[in-house]
C-alpha positions, 0 to 999 in steps of 0.5 A: 500500500501507498500513503498519499495526501493531496493538497490544493491551493492557488490552482495547483494540486500537490501530491505527497506520496510514500511507501508504507514502510518509510512513513514516519521515518527520517533518513540522513546521509551526509548533510542531507536529511529527509523527514517523511512526516505523517503530517505531510505524507500520511493522508490515506492509504491507497492502492497502486491504482488509485495512486497512479490516478492521483499522480496523473492529475497532480501538478506538483508531486513529492515522492519517497520510496522504491514502490512510488518511484518505480510506478512514476518511472514506469509511467514516464513521469520521472527520469531515473537520472533525476532520482536522489537517494538519501540513506538508500531511500529514493526521493523525487519531485515532479513539477508539471509546467502548463 
């Protein structure tokens, strides 16, 4: 399962999504720190199919975890060269230009 939270403001739809196993954890590597907070990512637990639907309509996306990144790459929404890893956990962001 995947955790998602959708925010809508000023005509933008922001989707925060993460794999179930990383929610509530903090990852550090060197000077980088990634906090996968329940308040930002922990809206509702959804299936991969519902995550894909939300991913295609969002204008800004913040992704953490192997499963969510794999889906986004498979849909052609994230280039593998644009993924960073912090303590072995992949992270990517998407901004759709309209």
